[in-house]
C-alpha positions in Angstrom: 31.5 38.3 -1.9 34.1 35.6 -2.5 33.5 32.6 -4.6 33.1 30.5 -1.5 30.4 32.8 -0.4 28.2 31.5 -3.2 28.5 27.9 -2.0 25.2 28.0 0.1 23.4 29.1 -3.1 24.6 26.2 -5.2 21.8 23.8 -4.2 19.2 26.4 -5.2 20.9 26.9 -8.6 21.0 23.1 -9.1 17.3 22.8 -8.3 16.4 25.5 -10.8 18.5 23.7 -13.4 16.7 20.5 -12.7 13.3 22.2 -13.2 14.6 23.6 -16.5 15.8 20.2 -17.6 12.3 18.7 -16.9 10.7 21.4 -19.0 13.2 20.9 -21.9 12.0 17.2 -21.8 8.6 18.4 -22.9 7.0 18.0 -19.4 4.6 20.2 -17.6 6.0 22.6 -15.0 7.6 20.7 -12.2 7.0 22.0 -8.7 10.3 23.0 -7.3 10.1 20.6 -4.3 9.9 17.6 -6.6 13.2 18.3 -8.3 15.8 15.6 -7.6 18.2 18.1 -6.0 15.7 19.8 -3.8 16.6 18.0 -0.5 17.6 21.4 1.0 13.9 22.3 1.0 12.7 19.3 3.0 13.5 20.5 6.5 11.7 23.8 5.8 8.7 22.0 4.4 8.5 19.7 7.4 8.8 22.6 9.8 6.0 24.5 8.0 3.7 21.4 8.0 4.4 20.1 11.4 6.4 22.9 13.1 8.9 20.5 14.4 12.4 19.3 13.4 13.1 16.2 11.4 14.5 14.2 14.4 14.4 10.5 13.3 13.8 8.6 16.5 11.0 6.7 18.2 9.7 9.7 20.0 9.0 11.6 16.8 7.6 8.7 14.7 5.0 10.9 13.1 7.6 13.3 11.9 9.7 10.4 10.6 6.8 9.3 8.4 6.5 12.8 7.1 10.2 13.0 6.3 10.1 9.7 4.5 7.3 10.9 2.3 9.1 14.2 1.6 12.4 12.4 0.7 10.5 10.1 -1.7 9.1 13.0 -3.7 12.1 13.4 -6.2 12.0 9.7 -6.9 8.3 9.8 -7.5 8.8 12.7 -9.9 11.6 10.8 -11.7 9.5 7.7 -12.0 6.4 9.5 -13.2 7.8 12.2 -15.5 11.1 10.6 -16.7 10.0 7.0 -16.7 12.8 6.1 -14.3 11.7 3.1 -12.2 12.7 3.2 -8.6 11.4 0.8 -5.9 9.6 2.5 -3.1 6.8 0.2 -2.1 6.9 -3.6 -1.8 4.0 -6.0 -1.2 5.5 -9.2 0.2 3.6 -12.4 0.8 5.4 -14.2 3.6 3.5 -17.4 3.0 0.2 -18.8 1.9 -0.8 -20.6 5.0 -4.0 -19.1 6.7 -6.2 -19.9 9.6 -9.3 -19.1 7.6 -10.7 -20.2 4.2 -12.3 -17.1 2.6 -14.9 -17.9 0.0 -13.4 -15.6 -2.6 -9.8 -16.6 -2.1 -7.6 -19.4 -3.4 -4.4 -18.5 -1.7 -5.1 -20.6 1.4 -5.3 -23.7 -0.8 -1.6 -23.4 -1.7 1.4 -24.6 0.3 4.1 -22.0 0.1 5.8 -21.5 3.5 8.0 -18.5 2.5 11.7 -17.7 2.7 13.9 -18.8 5.6 14.4 -16.1 8.3 18.1 -15.3 7.4 17.2 -15.0 3.7 14.3 -12.7 4.5 16.5 -10.5 6.7 19.2 -10.2 4.0 16.5 -9.3 1.5 15.2 -6.5 3.8 18.7 -5.1 4.1 19.0 -5.2 0.3 15.7 -3.4 -0.1 16.7 -0.7 2.3 20.0 -0.2 0.5 18.0 0.2 -2.8 15.7 2.9 -1.3 12.5 1.0 -0.5 10.4 3.0 2.0 7.3 0.8 2.6 6.8 -2.9 2.9 3.4 -4.4 3.2 3.6 -7.9 4.7 0.7 -10.1 3.5 -0.1 -13.8 3.3 -2.1 -16.0 3.8 -1.8 -14.9 7.4 1.6 -13.4 8.1 1.2 -13.8 11.9 1.6 -17.6 11.4 5.3 -16.9 10.9 7.2 -17.2 14.2 9.8 -14.8 13.0 7.4 -11.9 12.0 8.6 -9.8 14.9 12.2 -10.1 13.7 11.3 -9.1 10.2 9.4 -6.0 11.4 12.2 -5.0 13.7 14.8 -5.3 10.9 12.6 -3.1 8.7 12.3 -0.5 11.5 16.0 -0.4 12.1 16.6 0.0 8.3 14.2 2.9 8.0 11.4 1.0 6.3 7.8 1.5 7.4 5.8 -1.7 7.6 2.1 -2.3 7.1 0.7 -5.7 8.2 -2.3 -7.2 6.3 -3.9 -9.6 8.8 -7.2 -11.3 9.7 -6.5 -10.2 13.3 -5.5 -13.7 14.2 -2.9 -13.8 17.0 -2.4 -10.0 17.2 -3.3 -9.7 20.8 -1.1 -12.6 21.8 2.0 -11.2 20.0 1.4 -7.5 20.6 4.9 -7.1 22.1 6.4 -8.1 18.7 4.4 -5.5 16.7 5.4 -2.3 18.5 7.5 -1.2 15.5 4.7 -1.6 13.0 3.6 1.5 11.0 0.1 0.3 10.2 -2.3 -2.5 10.7 -4.5 -3.5 7.8 -7.3 -5.7 9.1 -9.9 -7.5 7.0 -13.6 -6.9 7.9 -16.5 -7.6 5.5 -19.5 -7.0 7.8 -21.2 -8.0 11.1 -20.4 -11.3 12.7 -22.8 -13.5 10.7 -21.7 -12.1 7.4 -18.0 -12.0 8.1 -17.9 -15.5 9.5 -20.0 -16.9 6.6 -17.5 -15.4 4.1 -14.2 -16.2 6.0 -14.9 -19.0 8.6 -16.1 -19.4 12.1 -14.4 -17.1 14.6 -13.1 -14.7 11.9 -15.2 -11.8 13.2 -13.9 -12.2 16.8 -10.3 -12.3 15.5 -10.8 -9.1 13.5 -12.2 -7.3 16.5 -9.4 -8.6 18.8 -6.9 -7.3 16.2 -8.6 -3.9 16.1 -8.6 -3.6 19.9 -4.9 -4.5 20.1 -4.0 -2.1 17.3 -5.9 0.7 19.1 -4.0 -0.1 22.4 -0.7 0.2 20.5 -1.9 3.6 19.1 -1.1 2.5 15.6 -2.6 3.7 12.3 -5.4 1.3 11.4 -6.8 0.5 7.9 -9.7 -1.9 7.4 -9.9 -3.8 4.1 -13.4 -4.7 2.9 -14.1 -6.9 -0.2 -17.4 -6.1 -1.8 -19.3 -9.3 -2.5 -22.8 -10.5 -3.1 -23.1 -11.3 0.7 -22.1 -8.0 2.3 -23.3 -5.1 0.2 -26.1 -4.4 2.7 -23.6 -4.4 5.6 -21.3 -1.5 4.6 -22.8 0.8 7.3 -21.7 -1.7 9.9 -18.1 -1.6 8.6 -18.1 2.2 8.7 -19.4 2.1 12.3 -16.6 -0.2 13.3 -14.1 2.1 11.5 -15.5 5.0 13.5 -15.1 3.1 16.8 -11.4 2.4 16.1 -10.5 5.6 14.2 -9.8 3.6 11.1 -10.2 4.2 7.4 -11.7 1.5 5.1 -10.4 0.6 1.6 -13.2 -1.0 -0.4 -12.7 -3.1 -3.5 -14.8 -5.6 -5.4 -14.5 -9.4 -5.3 -13.2 -10.6 -8.7 -14.8 -12.8 -11.3 -12.4 -15.6 -10.4 -11.0 -16.6 -7.0 -8.1 -14.6 -5.8 -5.0 -16.2 -7.3 -7.2 -18.9 -8.8 -9.1 -19.7 -12.0 -12.3 -21.0 -10.5 -15.4 -18.8 -10.8 -16.1 -16.7 -7.7 -19.3 -17.9 -6.0 -19.8 -14.5 -4.2 -19.3 -12.2 -7.2 -21.9 -9.5 -7.0 -24.1 -8.4 -9.8 -22.9 -5.2 -11.5 -26.0 -3.3 -10.6 -25.6 -4.1 -6.9 -21.9 -3.1 -7.0 -22.9 0.2 -8.6 -25.5 0.8 -5.9 -23.1 0.0 -3.1 -20.5 2.4 -4.6 -23.2 5.1 -5.0 -23.8 4.8 -1.3 -20.0 5.1 -0.5 -19.7 8.1 -2.9 -22.6 9.8 -1.2 -21.0 9.1 2.3 -17.7 10.4 1.0 -19.3 13.6 -0.3 -21.0 14.1 3.1 -17.5 14.1 4.6 -17.4 10.6 6.1 -13.7 10.5 7.2 -13.6 6.7 7.4 -13.7 5.9 3.7 -10.1 5.5 2.5 -10.9 5.4 -1.3 -10.8 8.7 -3.1 -13.9 10.0 -4.9 -12.1 9.4 -8.1 -11.3 5.8 -7.2 -14.9 5.1 -6.1 -16.2 6.5 -9.4 -13.8 4.4 -11.3 -14.8 1.2 -9.4 -18.5 1.9 -9.9 -18.2 0.5 -13.5 -16.9 -2.9 -12.3 -16.5 -5.3 -14.0 -16.4 -3.1 -17.1 -13.5 -1.0 -15.9 -11.8 1.5 -18.2 -8.2 0.9 -19.4 -5.6 3.0 -17.7 -1.9 3.7 -17.8 0.0 1.8 -15.2 2.4 4.1 -13.3 2.4 2.0 -10.1 4.8 -0.6 -11.4 7.5 2.1 -11.7 7.6 2.4 -8.0 6.0 -0.7 -6.6 6.3 -4.5 -6.9 5.0 -7.7 -5.4 7.1 -10.6 -3.9 5.8 -14.1 -3.8 6.6 -16.3 -0.8 9.6 -17.8 -2.6 11.1 -14.4 -3.5 9.9 -14.0 -7.1 9.2 -10.4 -8.1 6.1 -9.4 -10.0 5.1 -6.0 -11.3 1.4 -6.5 -10.5 -0.1 -8.8 -7.9 -3.3 -9.4 -9.8 -2.5 -9.9 -13.6 -3.3 -13.6 -14.2 -1.2 -13.8 -17.4 1.9 -12.2 -16.0 5.0 -14.4 -16.2 7.2 -14.9 -13.2 9.8 -12.2 -12.8 13.3 -12.3 -11.5 14.3 -14.2 -8.3 15.3 -11.7 -5.6 17.2 -14.4 -3.7 19.5 -14.9 -6.7 20.4 -11.3 -7.5 20.5 -7.8 -6.0 17.0 -6.3 -5.4 17.9 -3.3 -7.5 18.9 -5.5 -10.4 15.7 -7.5 -10.1 13.6 -4.3 -10.2 15.4 -3.2 -13.4 14.6 -6.5 -15.1 11.0 -6.5 -14.0 8.4 -6.8 -16.8 6.2 -3.6 -16.8 3.1 -2.8 -18.8 2.4 0.7 -19.7 -1.3 0.1 -19.9 -3.8 -2.1 -18.0 -7.2 -3.3 -19.1 -8.6 -2.2 -15.8 -7.5 -2.0 -12.1 -9.7 -3.2 -9.3 -7.0 -3.4 -6.5 -7.9 -0.2 -4.5 -4.5 0.6 -3.1 -2.8 0.2 -6.5 -5.6 2.1 -8.2 -5.2 5.0 -5.9 -1.5 5.0 -6.4 -2.0 5.1 -10.2 -4.4 8.0 -9.9 -2.0 10.0 -7.7 0.7 9.5 -10.3 -1.6 10.3 -13.2 -2.0 12.8 -11.6 -5.5 13.1 -10.1 -5.7 16.1 -7.7 -8.7 14.4 -6.1 -6.7 11.2 -5.4 -3.6 13.2 -4.3 -5.6 15.3 -1.8 -7.4 12.2 -0.4 -4.0 10.5 0.1 -2.8 13.2 2.6 -4.6 11.4 5.4 -4.8 7.8 4.1 
C-alpha cells in the first residue's frame, strides 16, 4: 500500500492520539467519540441512532438537532475535562417588559427595552461564528418585541436552535413568525385560579392558548413551573396538562427574594412543604411519568431547598446569560455577580473569554442549569434523563 493509501486512516490515528493526550493529562478514560478529532464518527453515530443521513434541511429537522448535539460533543469534552471554555448555550433576555406581574418576580418592574434589531441580528451572526448552538430567548415577555420573528429566522439560517420562554401571550396571533422555533417553554403554575392569582388575570388562558398553538406547529414543548406556597397542591394538574400537550415540565422552587430583586418573596414555601412536593415528583418519576423533565438526581438535590449543597459549576464553561443591553454574565441568578463584558463593544468570543467564572457555587436552584451541571459532573442519571429532555 502506498503512503497515500494510509490517508483515510489518519483521522482514526489522530483520534487515538487525542484520547492518549487526555489520559496523560490525568483524566479518566475519554470515550472515543468525545475526542476533538472524532468528527469522522458522527455520520456513523447518527445513522446508527436514527438510521438516516445527516441532511441539514427543514425536512429532516429532527436529524439536524441530533447532528448539532453530536458535533458539540468534543467541545463539551474540552470544556469539562480540559477546562477550555467554549460558548454553546446562551440565555438572552430580549427586554424586561411583560404583560403580567408575577408575584415572585421583579423583572417586570424594570424598564429595559433590549437591543435595536440591527444590533441584535449582528450579535446573532457573531454568536454563530463563535459556535453557539442554542439560544433561549427570555424576557419579560419576548413576544412583546415586534422583531422577534426576524431574530428567530436569523438564528435558524445560522444553524442556531432557539427556545422561546413565554407566558403564551400573543403566540396564537404570531404563529406564522414562530415556524423556525426549536422549542416553546411556557410557564404554568397550576389550574386557572392558582395560576392567575400568581401571575395576573388572564395568564392561564394565555398559557393554554400558547400550548395549543405550539401543538399545532408540532414543536417540542416544555412547561416551566415555579414551586411556591400557592401551588404545591396543584402539581397533578400541571402534569395532566403536560400529558395533554405531550410536554415535559421543569420544576424549580421560588427563591427567598424576588427574581432579580432584593425584596422578600411573599410566596416562598416552607422547606417541609417543598420537600413533600419534591417527594411526590420523585415518586412520579420513579413510576415512569414521562412528563417530568427534571432528572431524579436533580429532584433529590432540590429536595433540600433552601439548604442546597455546594457544587462545582461547570455550566459557565459552556453557557452564559445576556442582559437586555447586551451585558454578558456567567450565571443568571448570582446576586453578587458583577456585570461582565459588553457584547456590543467586542467580539462575542472575546467577551466569553473575559467572563468571570466561579469554580464553585453555594447552591444551584435553577433547574436547567442544575441539570447541565450534573450532566457535566458527570451524573449518569442526569445524562440519561437528558436524552429526551
